[in-house]
C-alpha positions in Angstrom: -15.7 3.5 -9.5 -17.1 0.2 -10.4 -19.6 -1.5 -8.1 -18.2 -5.0 -8.7 -18.2 -6.8 -5.3 -14.7 -8.2 -6.1 -13.3 -4.8 -7.0 -14.8 -3.3 -3.8 -13.4 -6.0 -1.6 -9.9 -5.7 -3.0 -9.9 -1.9 -2.9 -11.3 -1.9 0.7 -8.7 -4.5 1.8 -5.9 -2.5 0.4 -7.1 0.7 1.9 -7.6 -1.0 5.3 -4.0 -2.2 5.2 -2.8 1.4 4.5 -4.9 2.7 7.4 -3.1 0.4 9.8 -0.2 2.9 9.8 -2.4 5.8 10.8 -3.2 6.9 14.4 -6.5 5.6 15.6 -7.6 9.1 16.6 -7.0 10.4 13.1 -9.0 7.5 11.5 -11.9 8.1 14.0 -12.1 11.8 13.1 -11.9 11.2 9.4 -14.5 8.5 9.2 -16.9 10.2 11.7 -16.8 13.3 9.6 -17.6 11.2 6.5 -20.6 9.6 8.2 -22.0 13.0 9.3 -21.6 14.3 5.8 -23.5 11.3 4.4 -26.2 12.0 7.0 -26.6 15.6 5.8 -27.0 14.4 2.3 -29.5 11.7 3.2 -27.2 8.9 2.2 -26.4 5.6 3.9 -22.6 5.3 4.2 -21.2 2.0 2.7 -18.0 0.7 1.4 -18.5 2.1 -2.1 -19.2 5.7 -0.9 -16.3 5.5 1.6 -13.9 4.4 -1.1 -15.0 7.1 -3.5 -14.5 9.7 -0.6 -11.0 8.3 0.1 -10.2 8.5 -3.6 -11.2 12.2 -3.7 -9.1 12.9 -0.6 -6.0 11.1 -2.0 -6.3 12.5 -5.5 -5.3 10.7 -8.7 -2.6 8.0 -8.2 0.4 7.4 -10.4 0.2 3.6 -9.9 -2.7 1.2 -10.6 -4.7 0.1 -7.6 -4.5 -3.4 -6.2 -8.0 -4.1 -7.5 -7.1 -3.1 -11.1 -3.9 -5.2 -10.9 -5.6 -8.3 -9.6 -8.5 -7.8 -12.1 -6.0 -7.8 -15.0 -4.3 -10.8 -13.6 -7.5 -12.8 -13.5 -8.5 -11.6 -16.9 -5.3 -13.1 -18.3 -5.9 -16.3 -16.4 -9.5 -16.6 -17.7 -8.3 -15.8 -21.3 -5.6 -18.5 -20.9 -8.1 -21.1 -19.8 -10.5 -20.1 -22.6 -7.8 -20.3 -25.3 -6.7 -23.7 -24.0 -10.3 -24.9 -24.1 -10.8 -23.7 -27.6 -7.8 -25.6 -28.9 -8.6 -28.7 -26.9 -12.2 -28.7 -28.0 -11.3 -28.6 -31.7 -8.6 -31.3 -31.3 -10.8 -33.5 -29.2 -13.8 -33.4 -31.6 -11.5 -34.2 -34.5 -10.3 -37.2 -32.6 -13.8 -38.4 -31.8 -14.9 -38.0 -35.4 -11.8 -39.7 -36.9 -13.0 -42.0 -39.7 -10.8 -43.9 -42.0 -13.5 -45.4 -44.2 -13.5 -48.8 -42.6 -14.3 -48.3 -38.9 -17.5 -46.6 -37.7 -17.6 -43.6 -35.3 -18.9 -45.2 -32.1 -21.9 -43.4 -30.5 -21.1 -45.2 -27.3 -17.8 -43.5 -27.1 -19.6 -40.2 -27.6 -22.0 -41.0 -24.8 -19.1 -41.8 -22.4 -17.2 -38.7 -23.3 -20.3 -36.5 -22.8 -20.9 -38.1 -19.3 -17.2 -37.3 -18.5 -17.6 -33.6 -19.5 -20.8 -33.3 -17.5 -19.1 -34.8 -14.4 -16.1 -32.4 -14.7 -18.4 -29.4 -15.0 -20.4 -30.4 -11.9 -17.2 -31.3 -10.0 -15.7 -27.9 -10.8 -18.8 -26.1 -9.3 -18.9 -28.4 -6.3 -15.3 -27.7 -5.3 -16.0 -24.0 -5.5 -19.0 -24.4 -3.2 -17.1 -26.3 -0.5 -14.0 -24.1 -0.9 -11.6 -26.9 -2.0 -8.7 -25.9 -4.2 -7.6 -28.7 -6.6 -5.7 -25.9 -8.5 -3.8 -24.8 -5.3 -0.4 -25.6 -6.8 -1.1 -23.5 -9.9 -2.6 -20.6 -7.8 0.5 -20.4 -5.6 2.7 -20.0 -8.7 0.8 -17.3 -10.6 -1.2 -15.4 -7.9 0.7 -13.1 -5.5 -0.3 -13.5 -1.9 -1.5 -10.4 0.1 -0.8 -9.6 3.7 -4.3 -10.4 4.8 -4.9 -13.5 2.6 -8.1 -12.0 1.3 -7.4 -13.0 -2.3 -6.5 -16.5 -1.3 -9.9 -17.0 0.2 -11.4 -16.2 -3.2 -9.1 -18.5 -5.1 -11.5 -21.5 -5.1 -14.4 -19.6 -6.8 -12.0 -17.6 -9.0 -10.3 -20.7 -10.3 -13.6 -22.5 -10.8 -14.8 -19.5 -12.9 -11.6 -19.7 -15.0 -12.0 -23.5 -15.4 -15.6 -23.0 -16.6 -14.5 -20.4 -19.1 -12.1 -23.0 -20.5 -14.9 -25.6 -20.5 -17.2 -23.2 -22.3 -14.6 -22.6 -25.0 -14.1 -26.4 -25.2 -17.8 -27.0 -25.7 -18.3 -24.2 -28.3 -15.4 -25.1 -30.5 -16.3 -28.8 -30.2 -19.8 -28.1 -31.5 -18.5 -25.9 -34.3 -16.0 -28.5 -35.3 -18.7 -31.2 -35.4 -20.9 -29.1 -37.7 -18.1 -28.4 -40.0 -17.1 -32.1 -40.2 -20.7 -33.0 -40.9 -20.7 -30.6 -43.9 -17.3 -31.3 -45.4 -17.0 -35.0 -44.8 -19.2 -38.1 -45.1 -19.3 -39.4 -41.5 -20.4 -42.9 -40.7 -21.9 -43.4 -37.2 -22.8 -46.6 -35.5 -22.9 -48.1 -32.1 -21.1 -51.0 -30.5 -20.3 -52.4 -27.1 -18.8 -55.5 -25.7 -21.6 -55.8 -23.2 -24.7 -58.0 -23.8 -26.9 -55.2 -25.1 -29.9 -55.5 -27.4 -30.9 -52.9 -29.9 -34.3 -52.2 -28.1 -32.4 -51.6 -24.9 -29.9 -49.3 -26.5 -32.8 -47.5 -28.2 -34.5 -46.9 -24.9 -31.2 -45.4 -23.6 -30.8 -42.9 -26.4 -34.5 -42.0 -26.3 -34.2 -41.2 -22.6 -31.1 -39.1 -23.3 -32.9 -37.2 -26.1 -35.9 -36.4 -23.9 -35.0 -32.7 -23.5 -35.0 -32.0 -27.2 -37.4 -34.6 -28.6 -40.3 -32.2 -28.8 -38.1 -29.6 -30.5 -36.4 -31.7 -33.1 -38.0 -35.1 -33.6 -35.5 -36.0 -36.3 -32.7 -35.8 -33.7 -34.3 -38.8 -31.8 -33.0 -42.1 -33.4 -35.7 -44.6 -34.4 -35.5 -48.3 -33.4 -34.9 -49.3 -37.0 -31.9 -47.0 -37.2 -30.5 -48.4 -33.9 -31.0 -52.0 -35.1 -29.4 -51.2 -38.6 -26.3 -49.4 -37.4 -24.9 -51.8 -34.8 -21.5 -53.0 -35.9 -18.9 -55.4 -34.6 -15.2 -55.1 -34.7 -14.9 -58.4 -36.6 -17.3 -57.2 -39.3 -15.8 -56.2 -42.7 -17.6 -53.7 -44.8 -21.0 -52.1 -44.3 -23.1 -55.2 -44.8 -26.5 -54.9 -46.4 -27.4 -51.5 -44.8 -27.8 -48.6 -47.1 -24.7 -46.3 -46.8 -26.7 -43.2 -46.1 -28.2 -44.7 -42.9 -24.8 -44.5 -41.2 -24.9 -40.7 -41.4 -28.4 -40.3 -39.9 -27.0 -40.2 -36.4 -25.6 -36.7 -36.8 -28.7 -34.7 -35.5 -28.6 -36.8 -32.4 -24.9 -36.3 -31.9 -25.3 -32.6 -32.4 -28.1 -32.2 -29.9 -26.4 -34.6 -27.5 -23.3 -32.3 -27.4 -25.4 -29.1 -27.3 -27.7 -30.2 -24.5 -25.4 -32.2 -22.2 -22.1 -30.4 -22.8 -22.6 -26.8 -24.0 -25.7 -25.8 -22.1 -24.5 -27.1 -18.7 -21.2 -25.4 -19.2 -22.9 -22.1 -20.0 -25.2 -22.3 -17.0 -22.5 -23.3 -14.6 -20.3 -20.5 -15.9 -23.0 -18.1 -14.9 -23.3 -19.8 -11.6 -19.5 -19.4 -11.0 -19.7 -15.7 -11.8 -22.5 -15.4 -9.2 -20.5 -17.4 -6.7 -17.6 -15.0 -7.0 -19.9 -12.0 -6.4 -21.6 -13.6 -3.4 -18.3 -14.7 -1.9 -16.8 -11.2 -2.3 -19.9 -9.7 -0.6 -19.5 -12.1 2.3 -15.8 -11.4 2.8 -16.4 -7.6 2.6 -19.2 -7.8 5.2 -17.0 -10.0 7.5 -13.8 -8.0 6.9 -12.3 -6.8 10.3 -11.7 -3.4 8.7 -15.4 -3.1 7.9 -16.3 -3.7 11.5 -13.8 -1.1 12.6 -15.0 1.4 10.0 -18.6 1.0 11.1 -17.7 1.6 14.7 -15.7 4.8 13.8 -18.6 6.1 11.7 -21.2 5.4 14.4 -19.2 6.6 17.4 -18.7 10.4 18.1 -15.1 11.6 18.2 -13.7 14.0 20.7 -10.4 15.9 20.4 -9.0 16.9 23.8 -6.0 18.7 22.5 -3.7 16.3 24.3 -1.2 14.0 22.6 -1.5 11.4 25.4 -4.4 9.1 25.8 -3.6 7.9 29.3 -6.1 9.1 31.9 -3.3 9.6 34.5 -1.5 12.1 32.2 -2.1 15.8 32.4 -3.0 17.6 29.1 0.0 18.5 27.0 0.4 22.2 27.3 3.9 22.5 26.0 4.7 23.9 22.6 7.8 24.4 20.5 6.1 26.9 18.2 6.0 30.7 18.6 3.9 33.4 16.9 5.3 34.1 13.4 5.0 37.3 11.3 2.0 37.4 9.0 3.2 36.3 5.6 2.5 38.3 2.4 -0.2 36.3 0.6 -3.3 37.1 -1.5 -4.9 33.6 -0.9 -7.2 33.7 2.1 -9.4 30.8 3.4 -12.1 31.5 5.9 -12.6 28.4 8.1 -16.1 27.7 9.4 -17.3 31.2 8.7 -14.5 33.0 10.5 -14.1 36.7 9.8 -17.8 37.4 9.3 -19.1 40.0 9.0 -15.7 41.8 8.6 -12.0 41.0 8.3 -9.1 43.2 9.6 -7.8 45.5 6.8 -4.3 44.0 7.1 -5.7 40.7 5.8 -7.4 41.9 2.6 -6.4 43.9 -0.4 -7.3 44.5 -4.0 -5.8 41.2 -5.1 -7.0 39.0 -2.3 -8.7 35.8 -3.4 -11.0 34.4 -0.7 -12.6 30.9 -0.3 -14.8 29.2 2.3 -14.4 25.8 3.9 -15.3 23.8 7.0 -18.2 24.3 9.3 -21.5 24.2 7.3 -19.5 23.5 4.0 -19.8 20.0 2.6 -17.0 17.6 1.9 -17.3 18.5 -1.8 -17.0 22.2 -1.0 -13.8 21.4 1.0 -12.4 19.4 -1.9 -13.2 22.2 -4.4 -11.4 24.7 -2.1 -8.3 22.5 -1.9 -8.2 22.1 -5.7 -8.8 25.8 -6.4 -5.9 26.8 -4.0 -3.7 24.2 -5.6 -4.3 25.7 -9.0 -3.5 29.2 -7.7 -0.4 28.0 -6.0 0.9 26.4 -9.2 0.4 29.6 -11.1 3.0 31.6 -9.2 6.1 31.2 -7.0 6.1 29.6 -3.6 3.7 31.4 -1.3 1.6 31.0 1.8 -2.1 30.4 2.4 -3.8 32.4 5.2 -6.4 30.3 7.1 -8.6 32.6 9.2 -10.2 30.9 12.3 -12.1 32.0 15.4 -9.6 32.1 18.3 -12.2 31.2 21.0 -13.2 28.0 19.2 -10.9 25.1 19.8 -9.2 23.4 16.8 -11.2 20.5 15.5 -10.3 17.2 13.9 -12.1 18.4 10.8 -9.5 21.2 10.4 -6.6 18.8 11.0 -8.0 16.5 8.3 -8.3 19.4 5.9 -4.7 20.5 6.5 -3.5 16.9 6.2 -5.2 16.6 2.8 -3.7 20.0 1.8 -0.2 18.9 2.7 -0.6 16.0 0.3 -2.2 18.0 -2.5 -0.6 21.4 -2.5 2.9 22.0 -4.0 5.9 21.2 -1.8 7.2 24.3 0.1 3.7 25.8 0.6 3.2 27.3 4.1 -0.1 27.7 5.9 -0.5 30.6 8.4 -3.3 30.1 10.9 -4.8 33.5 11.8 -7.0 33.3 14.9 -9.4 36.3 15.2 -10.8 37.5 18.4 -14.5 38.3 19.1 -13.7 41.8 18.0 -11.7 41.6 14.8 -10.1 44.9 15.6 -8.5 43.6 18.8 -5.9 41.1 19.5 -6.9 37.5 20.5 -6.6 36.5 24.1 -3.3 34.9 25.1 -5.0 31.7 26.5 -6.9 31.4 23.2 -3.8 31.7 21.2 -2.0 29.0 23.1 -4.4 26.3 21.9 -3.7 27.2 18.3 0.0 27.1 18.9 -0.3 23.6 20.4 -2.5 22.6 17.4 0.1 23.9 14.9 2.8 21.9 16.8 0.7 18.7 16.4 0.1 19.2 12.7 3.7 20.1 12.0 5.5 23.4 12.3 7.3 22.7 9.0 3.9 23.2 7.3 1.6 25.2 9.6 2.4 28.3 11.6 0.4 30.8 13.7 0.2 34.5 12.9 -1.8 37.5 14.1 -3.6 40.0 11.9 -1.3 42.9 12.7 2.5 42.8 11.9 3.1 45.3 14.7 1.3 43.1 17.3 3.5 41.3 19.9 2.2 39.2 22.7 2.9 40.6 26.2 4.8 37.5 27.0 7.1 37.5 23.9 10.1 38.5 26.0 9.6 35.5 28.3 10.4 32.9 25.6 8.1 30.3 24.0 4.5 30.1 25.1 3.9 27.4 27.7 
């Protein structure tokens, strides 16, 4: 999984929305177990590790995630802005360099246009920093709105990034068009303004503008003689006494002017916009209500009382609608938390029995491998059951319930699970009061998927003639 803060935020937000439909007790047990597993491995649990863990539990999906969908949408938006910027940059530069042989290309117009571009670049970054959305009308049309509004909070910085991509394409193609026109056409530059401006004053202005590159390319800094010689007035006809080649000596200045004050600021501010998106995504992830709830669940121990009620005035739920079922014929046996050691009843094992370990000291990765291996075995043959051997004197845990919940989602439809509680002596029947807690547990998990059986087919509880266990 990618570590992009934006991708993490969108994935976490989508997962948090799905968790709202789950019981709080289930979420607490699941996330507390994940935190304990990270502690055993010496890792600090965070959003990335938690999402990777949830992805392993859920298995591969058939539909793209919300993060992938949103990422592709913004990639198309960025590409659209960049394409528009490329076309506009070429057309704009052709317009600025239009020369019909009689009128000069005015350097003053170039200066004004460069100032406009620099202002737009700075304004785009400023609106992203303050969270203003001048593109709100466009964002509402092309960007779907989520239930939590998390994406809408990112719209200012995301739209600023897209605008900068467009501006960067504009600046690049503008520079390329300028260089091509310098090569293929004889351009005549000059300067003119209606204001009372002397040539020395205009020269001081262009020298100040050329300060960043004066040491690198001295020829790109116009001399006073060139400024004095290339001033023109609209009423003038022809080129006067100036040598024709002098009109073209402005092109190094124009090239560096565009590169330094249009292209470089756009490139730098594009990088700033990318950094702003990452920083804003990190802030929203840290402040996400679901993140606070997740941290609380991971840090707080969970306790399963065996009751379906959480009201202190209610008595524990001892009723059950499930009875002991015959032991199914299955060659897949799973030992939960070391149950069955050092020996198993002979009625549970045979020459073709395939055994696996899960739960207890096993890691989450071991549990996932056991789930996947059993799924592979189940798909190789007809519908069958899976025997899960447990210790009858140990109460069912939330860890086992989470394991069975993941198994229901992963294993083929129609698979049955038979819980087989073993007594302290595997050759004897489990105590009746110990068996009741496993019947209640199977009732909570779902009797359509989980049942309770005993090691011996001939075994019957002494209270079997009295109806269901109570």
